[in-house]
C-alpha positions as CSV (number, residue, x, y, z in Angstrom):
1,M,63.0,101.6,109.6
2,S,63.9,104.2,112.2
3,G,62.5,106.3,114.9
4,E,61.4,105.7,118.5
5,N,59.4,102.7,117.6
6,S,61.4,100.1,115.6
7,S,58.3,98.5,114.2
8,E,57.0,101.6,112.4
9,T,57.8,102.3,108.8
10,D,59.4,105.5,107.6
11,K,55.9,106.7,106.4
12,E,54.4,105.9,109.8
13,R,57.2,107.7,111.5
14,V,56.8,110.9,109.4
15,D,53.0,110.8,109.9
16,R,53.4,110.4,113.7
17,E,56.1,113.2,113.8
18,L,53.9,115.6,111.8
19,I,50.9,114.9,114.0
20,E,53.1,115.5,117.1
21,L,54.4,118.8,115.6
22,L,51.0,120.0,114.7
23,N,49.7,119.1,118.2
24,G,52.5,121.1,119.7
25,L,51.7,124.1,117.6
26,R,48.1,123.9,118.8
27,V,49.5,124.8,122.3
28,L,51.6,127.8,121.1
29,L,49.2,129.3,118.6
30,P,46.3,130.4,120.9
31,G,48.8,132.3,123.1
32,V,50.4,134.2,120.3
33,Q,47.0,134.9,118.8
34,V,45.7,136.4,122.0
35,L,48.9,138.5,122.4
36,F,48.7,139.7,118.8
37,A,45.0,140.6,119.1
38,F,45.7,142.5,122.3
39,L,48.6,144.4,120.6
40,L,46.3,145.3,117.7
41,S,43.9,147.1,120.1
42,V,46.6,149.0,122.1
43,P,47.1,152.0,119.8
44,F,43.3,152.8,120.1
45,A,43.5,153.0,123.9
46,N,43.1,156.5,125.4
47,G,46.6,156.5,127.0
48,F,48.6,155.4,124.0
49,P,49.3,158.9,122.7
50,T,51.1,159.7,126.0
51,T,53.7,156.9,125.6
52,T,57.3,157.8,125.1
53,D,59.3,157.3,121.9
54,F,61.0,154.4,123.6
55,Q,57.7,152.8,124.5
56,R,56.3,153.3,120.9
57,D,59.4,151.8,119.4
58,L,59.2,148.9,121.8
59,F,55.5,148.4,121.0
60,Y,56.5,148.2,117.3
61,V,59.1,145.5,118.0
62,T,56.6,143.6,120.1
63,L,53.9,143.8,117.5
64,V,56.1,142.7,114.6
65,A,57.6,139.8,116.7
66,A,54.0,138.7,117.5
67,A,53.0,138.9,113.8
68,I,56.0,137.0,112.7
69,A,55.4,134.3,115.4
70,T,51.8,134.0,114.2
71,A,52.8,133.6,110.6
72,L,55.6,131.1,111.3
73,L,53.6,129.0,113.9
74,A,50.5,128.8,111.6
75,A,52.6,128.0,108.5
76,P,52.9,124.3,109.0
77,A,49.1,123.8,109.2
78,A,48.5,126.0,106.2
79,Q,51.3,124.3,104.2
80,H,49.9,120.9,105.2
81,R,46.6,121.8,103.6
82,M,48.3,123.2,100.5
83,L,50.5,120.2,100.0
84,F,47.9,117.5,101.0
85,R,48.6,114.3,99.1
86,S,51.5,115.8,97.2
87,G,54.0,113.3,98.5
88,A,56.1,116.0,100.2
89,K,55.3,115.1,103.8
90,E,58.9,114.5,104.9
91,K,60.0,117.8,103.4
92,L,57.0,119.5,105.0
93,L,57.9,118.0,108.3
94,K,61.5,119.3,108.2
95,R,60.4,122.8,107.1
96,A,57.6,122.9,109.6
97,N,60.0,122.0,112.4
98,A,62.2,125.0,111.4
99,Y,59.1,127.3,111.3
100,A,58.2,126.1,114.7
101,V,61.6,126.9,116.1
102,W,61.8,130.3,114.5
103,G,58.2,131.0,115.5
104,S,59.0,130.1,119.1
105,L,62.0,132.4,119.0
106,S,59.7,135.2,117.7
107,L,57.1,134.4,120.4
108,G,59.8,134.5,123.1
109,A,60.9,137.9,121.7
110,A,57.3,139.2,121.7
111,V,56.7,138.1,125.2
112,S,59.9,139.5,126.5
113,T,59.5,142.8,124.8
114,G,55.9,142.9,125.8
115,V,56.9,142.5,129.4
116,L,59.6,145.2,128.9
117,L,56.9,147.6,127.5
118,I,54.3,147.0,130.2
119,T,56.8,147.1,133.0
120,D,58.3,150.3,131.6
121,V,54.9,152.0,131.5
122,V,53.8,150.8,135.0
123,F,57.1,150.8,136.9
124,D,60.7,152.2,136.5
125,R,62.8,151.5,133.5
126,W,65.5,149.6,135.5
127,L,62.9,147.2,136.8
128,A,61.5,146.9,133.3
129,F,64.9,145.8,131.9
130,L,65.5,143.5,134.8
131,T,62.1,141.8,134.5
132,A,62.3,141.4,130.7
133,A,65.8,140.0,131.0
134,L,64.5,137.5,133.6
135,V,61.6,136.5,131.3
136,A,63.9,136.2,128.3
137,A,66.4,134.1,130.3
138,V,63.7,131.7,131.6
139,T,62.1,131.4,128.2
140,G,65.5,130.9,126.5
141,W,66.5,128.2,129.0
142,A,63.2,126.3,129.1
143,W,62.4,126.5,125.4
144,F,65.9,126.3,123.7
145,L,69.0,125.9,125.9
146,Q,67.9,123.0,128.1
147,P,66.6,121.0,125.1
148,L,69.8,121.7,123.2
149,R,71.9,120.7,126.2
150,H,69.8,117.5,126.6
151,R,70.4,116.7,122.9
152,A,74.2,117.4,123.2
153,L,74.5,115.2,126.2
154,D,72.6,112.4,124.5
155,D,74.9,112.4,121.4
């Protein structure tokens, strides 16, 4: 037996951890889905043809990052359905955790590049890069660096 609760079996721990992971993904998925849906509509807006090459390239990066985030963050739930009762729950949990981390990285990239794009269109490029860097730094710290630091200090 292992885990946070010493009275739970390995099966109970894996079940609990998978439920916790899927619940966490339920928080991330709506945001990335809204972002992706918005990005799908942008090229059809009246002003899109007037964007610069830099802005179109940035739009492409943002769109692809959001699509990858959507695929990776939805993968654990889809795989859970495909592997239901196959006895592979612990392998699924480890793989799903990796998908969640990579999906979060992709989401962070999509949000940061989206901020860069919008700010570049509305304001000056220097402010766009500054704002996007700030968003990337806050996201990187809150989502990845602080938890890794916590983990390192606990070990």
